[in-house]
N, CA, C and O atoms as a GROMACS GRO file, in nm:
protein
  352
    1MET      N    1  12.831 -20.196  -0.883
    1MET     CA    2  12.897 -20.315  -0.868
    1MET      C    3  13.002 -20.295  -0.990
    1MET      O    4  12.972 -20.267  -1.106
    2LYS      N    5  13.110 -20.311  -0.947
    2LYS     CA    6  13.219 -20.333  -1.064
    2LYS      C    7  13.311 -20.459  -1.084
    2LYS      O    8  13.409 -20.477  -1.012
    3THR      N    9  13.281 -20.535  -1.174
    3THR     CA   10  13.343 -20.654  -1.202
    3THR      C   11  13.494 -20.634  -1.211
    3THR      O   12  13.537 -20.554  -1.294
    4ILE      N   13  13.589 -20.709  -1.122
    4ILE     CA   14  13.715 -20.700  -1.141
    4ILE      C   15  13.767 -20.819  -1.210
    4ILE      O   16  13.869 -20.808  -1.278
    5TYR      N   17  13.711 -20.923  -1.200
    5TYR     CA   18  13.742 -21.033  -1.264
    5TYR      C   19  13.613 -21.150  -1.307
    5TYR      O   20  13.501 -21.153  -1.254
    6ARG      N   21  13.654 -21.227  -1.399
    6ARG     CA   22  13.546 -21.308  -1.420
    6ARG      C   23  13.597 -21.435  -1.465
    6ARG      O   24  13.688 -21.423  -1.547
    7SER      N   25  13.560 -21.572  -1.432
    7SER     CA   26  13.620 -21.669  -1.475
    7SER      C   27  13.625 -21.704  -1.616
    7SER      O   28  13.528 -21.685  -1.690
    8SER      N   29  13.728 -21.752  -1.654
    8SER     CA   30  13.769 -21.771  -1.785
    8SER      C   31  13.674 -21.906  -1.870
    8SER      O   32  13.684 -21.936  -1.989
    9ARG      N   33  13.565 -21.983  -1.743
    9ARG     CA   34  13.488 -22.097  -1.819
    9ARG      C   35  13.371 -22.015  -1.846
    9ARG      O   36  13.318 -21.950  -1.755
   10PRO      N   37  13.322 -22.014  -1.978
   10PRO     CA   38  13.222 -21.956  -2.050
   10PRO      C   39  13.075 -22.007  -1.954
   10PRO      O   40  12.978 -21.932  -1.951
   11ASP      N   41  13.073 -22.115  -1.892
   11ASP     CA   42  12.938 -22.142  -1.823
   11ASP      C   43  12.943 -22.132  -1.682
   11ASP      O   44  12.866 -22.192  -1.607
   12SER      N   45  13.055 -22.038  -1.636
   12SER     CA   46  13.085 -22.013  -1.504
   12SER      C   47  13.021 -21.854  -1.473
   12SER      O   48  13.035 -21.754  -1.544
   13GLU      N   49  12.955 -21.864  -1.358
   13GLU     CA   50  12.924 -21.701  -1.298
   13GLU      C   51  12.995 -21.649  -1.192
   13GLU      O   52  12.954 -21.552  -1.129
   14PHE      N   53  13.142 -21.730  -1.158
   14PHE     CA   54  13.211 -21.669  -1.092
   14PHE      C   55  13.281 -21.545  -1.109
   14PHE      O   56  13.347 -21.524  -1.210
   15SER      N   57  13.271 -21.459  -1.015
   15SER     CA   58  13.333 -21.306  -1.037
   15SER      C   59  13.398 -21.266  -0.937
   15SER      O   60  13.375 -21.315  -0.826
   16ILE      N   61  13.484 -21.176  -0.954
   16ILE     CA   62  13.528 -21.088  -0.841
   16ILE      C   63  13.462 -20.940  -0.866
   16ILE      O   64  13.467 -20.882  -0.974
   17VAL      N   65  13.408 -20.897  -0.765
   17VAL     CA   66  13.337 -20.754  -0.782
   17VAL      C   67  13.376 -20.675  -0.680
   17VAL      O   68  13.412 -20.724  -0.573
   18LYS      N   69  13.372 -20.545  -0.701
   18LYS     CA   70  13.400 -20.429  -0.578
   18LYS      C   71  13.260 -20.352  -0.565
   18LYS      O   72  13.206 -20.294  -0.659
   19VAL      N   73  13.219 -20.358  -0.457
   19VAL     CA   74  13.073 -20.310  -0.424
   19VAL      C   75  13.114 -20.206  -0.331
   19VAL      O   76  13.191 -20.243  -0.242
   20ALA      N   77  13.077 -20.079  -0.330
   20ALA     CA   78  13.095 -19.955  -0.221
   20ALA      C   79  13.236 -19.982  -0.159
   20ALA      O   80  13.244 -19.988  -0.036
   21GLY      N   81  13.333 -19.997  -0.226
   21GLY     CA   82  13.475 -20.007  -0.160
   21GLY      C   83  13.510 -20.156  -0.104
   21GLY      O   84  13.611 -20.164  -0.034
   22GLU      N   85  13.451 -20.252  -0.124
   22GLU     CA   86  13.462 -20.369  -0.056
   22GLU      C   87  13.473 -20.483  -0.185
   22GLU      O   88  13.384 -20.490  -0.270
   23ILE      N   89  13.554 -20.543  -0.186
   23ILE     CA   90  13.584 -20.694  -0.261
   23ILE      C   91  13.511 -20.812  -0.193
   23ILE      O   92  13.514 -20.857  -0.078
   24TYR      N   93  13.425 -20.854  -0.333
   24TYR     CA   94  13.359 -20.980  -0.281
   24TYR      C   95  13.384 -21.083  -0.391
   24TYR      O   96  13.428 -21.036  -0.496
   25ALA      N   97  13.362 -21.228  -0.386
   25ALA     CA   98  13.371 -21.313  -0.463
   25ALA      C   99  13.195 -21.357  -0.476
   25ALA      O  100  13.126 -21.373  -0.375
   26ILE      N  101  13.143 -21.370  -0.609
   26ILE     CA  102  13.029 -21.389  -0.596
   26ILE      C  103  13.026 -21.529  -0.706
   26ILE      O  104  13.118 -21.556  -0.782
   27ASP      N  105  12.908 -21.600  -0.695
   27ASP     CA  106  12.889 -21.730  -0.777
   27ASP      C  107  12.750 -21.763  -0.765
   27ASP      O  108  12.684 -21.718  -0.671
   28GLN      N  109  12.697 -21.844  -0.858
   28GLN     CA  110  12.564 -21.900  -0.856
   28GLN      C  111  12.586 -22.042  -0.829
   28GLN      O  112  12.673 -22.113  -0.879
   29ASP      N  113  12.486 -22.079  -0.735
   29ASP     CA  114  12.480 -22.252  -0.714
   29ASP      C  115  12.380 -22.282  -0.809
   29ASP      O  116  12.268 -22.230  -0.801
   30THR      N  117  12.415 -22.374  -0.913
   30THR     CA  118  12.317 -22.434  -1.005
   30THR      C  119  12.208 -22.530  -0.936
   30THR      O  120  12.090 -22.541  -0.969
   31LEU      N  121  12.272 -22.593  -0.835
   31LEU     CA  122  12.218 -22.692  -0.748
   31LEU      C  123  12.105 -22.660  -0.682
   31LEU      O  124  12.000 -22.723  -0.695
   32VAL      N  125  12.122 -22.539  -0.592
   32VAL     CA  126  12.044 -22.481  -0.500
   32VAL      C  127  11.953 -22.376  -0.592
   32VAL      O  128  11.831 -22.367  -0.579
   33GLY      N  129  12.032 -22.297  -0.689
   33GLY     CA  130  11.978 -22.195  -0.777
   33GLY      C  131  11.985 -22.048  -0.707
   33GLY      O  132  11.946 -21.951  -0.772
   34GLY      N  133  12.024 -22.036  -0.603
   34GLY     CA  134  12.098 -21.903  -0.534
   34GLY      C  135  12.215 -21.853  -0.590
   34GLY      O  136  12.280 -21.901  -0.683
   35TRP      N  137  12.238 -21.745  -0.521
   35TRP     CA  138  12.376 -21.672  -0.550
   35TRP      C  139  12.436 -21.656  -0.415
   35TRP      O  140  12.375 -21.629  -0.312
   36GLY      N  141  12.593 -21.679  -0.432
   36GLY     CA  142  12.658 -21.655  -0.309
   36GLY      C  143  12.743 -21.551  -0.330
   36GLY      O  144  12.771 -21.508  -0.441
   37LYS      N  145  12.792 -21.502  -0.208
   37LYS     CA  146  12.900 -21.419  -0.210
   37LYS      C  147  12.980 -21.427  -0.070
   37LYS      O  148  12.936 -21.454   0.041
   38TYR      N  149  13.129 -21.391  -0.117
   38TYR     CA  150  13.203 -21.405   0.003
   38TYR      C  151  13.283 -21.272   0.022
   38TYR      O  152  13.323 -21.227  -0.085
   39HIS      N  153  13.308 -21.216   0.106
   39HIS     CA  154  13.353 -21.092   0.148
   39HIS      C  155  13.510 -21.114   0.182
   39HIS      O  156  13.554 -21.167   0.285
   40VAL      N  157  13.583 -21.063   0.076
   40VAL     CA  158  13.743 -21.084   0.063
   40VAL      C  159  13.803 -20.971   0.172
   40VAL      O  160  13.830 -20.854   0.143
   41ASP      N  161  13.816 -21.023   0.279
   41ASP     CA  162  13.845 -20.903   0.390
   41ASP      C  163  14.020 -20.936   0.411
   41ASP      O  164  14.096 -20.849   0.452
   42ARG      N  165  14.051 -21.034   0.387
   42ARG     CA  166  14.230 -21.080   0.363
   42ARG      C  167  14.246 -21.147   0.239
   42ARG      O  168  14.153 -21.212   0.191
   43THR      N  169  14.382 -21.134   0.170
   43THR     CA  170  14.409 -21.259   0.059
   43THR      C  171  14.338 -21.389   0.081
   43THR      O  172  14.334 -21.447   0.189
   44SER      N  173  14.293 -21.422  -0.006
   44SER     CA  174  14.221 -21.574  -0.011
   44SER      C  175  14.233 -21.616  -0.150
   44SER      O  176  14.240 -21.540  -0.247
   45ILE      N  177  14.234 -21.769  -0.151
   45ILE     CA  178  14.243 -21.846  -0.290
   45ILE      C  179  14.120 -21.874  -0.319
   45ILE      O  180  14.043 -21.910  -0.229
   46PHE      N  181  14.073 -21.862  -0.463
   46PHE     CA  182  13.953 -21.946  -0.489
   46PHE      C  183  13.982 -22.019  -0.603
   46PHE      O  184  14.079 -22.000  -0.676
   47GLN      N  185  13.878 -22.123  -0.619
   47GLN     CA  186  13.897 -22.199  -0.750
   47GLN      C  187  13.769 -22.132  -0.833
   47GLN      O  188  13.652 -22.140  -0.796
   48ALA      N  189  13.811 -22.072  -0.939
   48ALA     CA  190  13.700 -22.003  -1.036
   48ALA      C  191  13.684 -22.080  -1.145
   48ALA      O  192  13.596 -22.050  -1.225
   49GLY      N  193  13.754 -22.175  -1.164
   49GLY     CA  194  13.697 -22.295  -1.252
   49GLY      C  195  13.765 -22.415  -1.241
   49GLY      O  196  13.862 -22.420  -1.167
   50SER      N  197  13.724 -22.525  -1.312
   50SER     CA  198  13.789 -22.657  -1.279
   50SER      C  199  13.936 -22.681  -1.280
   50SER      O  200  13.985 -22.777  -1.220
   51ASP      N  201  13.999 -22.604  -1.339
   51ASP     CA  202  14.167 -22.577  -1.306
   51ASP      C  203  14.206 -22.442  -1.317
   51ASP      O  204  14.311 -22.406  -1.370
   52GLU      N  205  14.114 -22.360  -1.261
   52GLU     CA  206  14.150 -22.210  -1.262
   52GLU      C  207  14.145 -22.178  -1.106
   52GLU      O  208  14.048 -22.195  -1.032
   53PHE      N  209  14.269 -22.130  -1.073
   53PHE     CA  210  14.284 -22.082  -0.926
   53PHE      C  211  14.332 -21.955  -0.936
   53PHE      O  212  14.416 -21.928  -1.022
   54ILE      N  213  14.284 -21.863  -0.852
   54ILE     CA  214  14.335 -21.716  -0.832
   54ILE      C  215  14.350 -21.679  -0.652
   54ILE      O  216  14.294 -21.736  -0.559
   55SER      N  217  14.426 -21.588  -0.650
   55SER     CA  218  14.460 -21.510  -0.523
   55SER      C  219  14.400 -21.389  -0.534
   55SER      O  220  14.408 -21.333  -0.644
   56VAL      N  221  14.334 -21.329  -0.432
   56VAL     CA  222  14.259 -21.231  -0.446
   56VAL      C  223  14.277 -21.146  -0.308
   56VAL      O  224  14.233 -21.188  -0.202
   57THR      N  225  14.342 -21.031  -0.319
   57THR     CA  226  14.361 -20.939  -0.230
   57THR      C  227  14.244 -20.847  -0.153
   57THR      O  228  14.149 -20.819  -0.226
   58GLU      N  229  14.237 -20.805  -0.042
   58GLU     CA  230  14.155 -20.746   0.002
   58GLU      C  231  14.125 -20.596  -0.065
   58GLU      O  232  14.022 -20.534  -0.040
   59ASP      N  233  14.231 -20.545  -0.153
   59ASP     CA  234  14.240 -20.455  -0.251
   59ASP      C  235  14.188 -20.480  -0.377
   59ASP      O  236  14.170 -20.383  -0.451
   60GLY      N  237  14.158 -20.607  -0.421
   60GLY     CA  238  14.089 -20.641  -0.522
   60GLY      C  239  14.206 -20.675  -0.674
   60GLY      O  240  14.185 -20.670  -0.795
   61ASN      N  241  14.334 -20.710  -0.590
   61ASN     CA  242  14.441 -20.747  -0.696
   61ASN      C  243  14.429 -20.894  -0.716
   61ASN      O  244  14.438 -20.970  -0.620
   62VAL      N  245  14.407 -20.940  -0.854
   62VAL     CA  246  14.374 -21.081  -0.862
   62VAL      C  247  14.487 -21.140  -0.968
   62VAL      O  248  14.530 -21.106  -1.079
   63THR      N  249  14.517 -21.277  -0.849
   63THR     CA  250  14.659 -21.324  -0.944
   63THR      C  251  14.632 -21.460  -0.988
   63THR      O  252  14.591 -21.532  -0.897
   64PRO      N  253  14.646 -21.518  -1.110
   64PRO     CA  254  14.609 -21.648  -1.135
   64PRO      C  255  14.737 -21.723  -1.069
   64PRO      O  256  14.854 -21.689  -1.085
   65ILE      N  257  14.695 -21.819  -0.999
   65ILE     CA  258  14.802 -21.929  -0.935
   65ILE      C  259  14.781 -22.062  -0.996
   65ILE      O  260  14.692 -22.092  -1.076
   66GLU      N  261  14.878 -22.143  -0.948
   66GLU     CA  262  14.888 -22.304  -0.967
   66GLU      C  263  14.781 -22.332  -0.843
   66GLU      O  264  14.755 -22.262  -0.745
   67ALA      N  265  14.735 -22.443  -0.876
   67ALA     CA  266  14.638 -22.524  -0.777
   67ALA      C  267  14.697 -22.556  -0.663
   67ALA      O  268  14.788 -22.639  -0.662
   68PRO      N  269  14.656 -22.496  -0.558
   68PRO     CA  270  14.718 -22.494  -0.400
   68PRO      C  271  14.661 -22.638  -0.350
   68PRO      O  272  14.570 -22.700  -0.404
   69VAL      N  273  14.725 -22.672  -0.252
   69VAL     CA  274  14.706 -22.778  -0.170
   69VAL      C  275  14.589 -22.753  -0.068
   69VAL      O  276  14.492 -22.825  -0.044
   70VAL      N  277  14.621 -22.637  -0.015
   70VAL     CA  278  14.533 -22.610   0.102
   70VAL      C  279  14.509 -22.473   0.098
   70VAL      O  280  14.588 -22.403   0.034
   71GLY      N  281  14.410 -22.420   0.158
   71GLY     CA  282  14.380 -22.275   0.191
   71GLY      C  283  14.275 -22.223   0.067
   71GLY      O  284  14.273 -22.103   0.039
   72VAL      N  285  14.194 -22.312  -0.001
   72VAL     CA  286  14.077 -22.257  -0.097
   72VAL      C  287  13.975 -22.248  -0.017
   72VAL      O  288  13.941 -22.335   0.063
   73VAL      N  289  13.906 -22.112  -0.040
   73VAL     CA  290  13.787 -22.072  -0.017
   73VAL      C  291  13.672 -22.151  -0.060
   73VAL      O  292  13.641 -22.135  -0.178
   74PHE      N  293  13.586 -22.251   0.023
   74PHE     CA  294  13.512 -22.356  -0.026
   74PHE      C  295  13.369 -22.265  -0.077
   74PHE      O  296  13.320 -22.167  -0.020
   75PHE      N  297  13.328 -22.324  -0.183
   75PHE     CA  298  13.192 -22.257  -0.225
   75PHE      C  299  13.060 -22.253  -0.093
   75PHE      O  300  12.966 -22.175  -0.082
   76GLY      N  301  13.097 -22.363  -0.013
   76GLY     CA  302  13.006 -22.363   0.100
   76GLY      C  303  13.036 -22.250   0.185
   76GLY      O  304  12.936 -22.212   0.246
   77ASP      N  305  13.132 -22.189   0.205
   77ASP     CA  306  13.158 -22.085   0.268
   77ASP      C  307  13.104 -21.950   0.238
   77ASP      O  308  13.129 -21.853   0.309
   78PHE      N  309  13.040 -21.945   0.146
   78PHE     CA  310  12.972 -21.812   0.087
   78PHE      C  311  12.837 -21.815   0.173
   78PHE      O  312  12.783 -21.903   0.239
   79ASP      N  313  12.810 -21.700   0.147
   79ASP     CA  314  12.666 -21.635   0.214
   79ASP      C  315  12.582 -21.630   0.087
   79ASP      O  316  12.618 -21.570  -0.014
   80PHE      N  317  12.429 -21.719   0.101
   80PHE     CA  318  12.355 -21.748   0.000
   80PHE      C  319  12.231 -21.662  -0.008
   80PHE      O  320  12.180 -21.634   0.101
   81VAL      N  321  12.182 -21.624  -0.100
   81VAL     CA  322  12.048 -21.556  -0.127
   81VAL      C  323  11.972 -21.602  -0.259
   81VAL      O  324  12.036 -21.648  -0.353
   82ASP      N  325  11.836 -21.590  -0.265
   82ASP     CA  326  11.770 -21.661  -0.387
   82ASP      C  327  11.796 -21.587  -0.496
   82ASP      O  328  11.843 -21.655  -0.587
   83ASP      N  329  11.783 -21.477  -0.520
   83ASP     CA  330  11.797 -21.364  -0.609
   83ASP      C  331  11.954 -21.289  -0.613
   83ASP      O  332  12.018 -21.261  -0.512
   84PHE      N  333  11.996 -21.267  -0.753
   84PHE     CA  334  12.122 -21.193  -0.758
   84PHE      C  335  12.108 -21.045  -0.706
   84PHE      O  336  12.202 -20.990  -0.648
   85ASP      N  337  11.987 -20.981  -0.729
   85ASP     CA  338  11.970 -20.853  -0.654
   85ASP      C  339  11.955 -20.837  -0.518
   85ASP      O  340  11.956 -20.725  -0.468
   86ASP      N  341  11.941 -20.936  -0.453
   86ASP     CA  342  11.966 -20.940  -0.285
   86ASP      C  343  12.091 -20.976  -0.250
   86ASP      O  344  12.100 -21.030  -0.140
   87LEU      N  345  12.204 -20.959  -0.320
   87LEU     CA  346  12.328 -20.991  -0.283
   87LEU      C  347  12.385 -20.885  -0.182
   87LEU      O  348  12.452 -20.912  -0.082
   88PHE      N  349  12.348 -20.762  -0.225
   88PHE     CA  350  12.432 -20.654  -0.161
   88PHE      C  351  12.318 -20.565  -0.084
   88PHE      O  352  12.350 -20.466  -0.019
   0.00000   0.00000   0.00000
């Protein structure tokens, strides 16, 4: 796993990673205690921090953007597991 991007917020676990040639957004849900991943198979917009928005392509290009009105991938769209080691 190669980290391409990490949230600028120190207490955030949000990252964009590359695993076996595929791009994923990963984050930890502190309420549930599990880890979530989202397969980036097309250009997607994420809220990486409270006021940190990024656009991510399926090739792993990350671009900071202004806060969008629509089109953000919500954390609820991630697939969750209990342990980080079980993400991939």
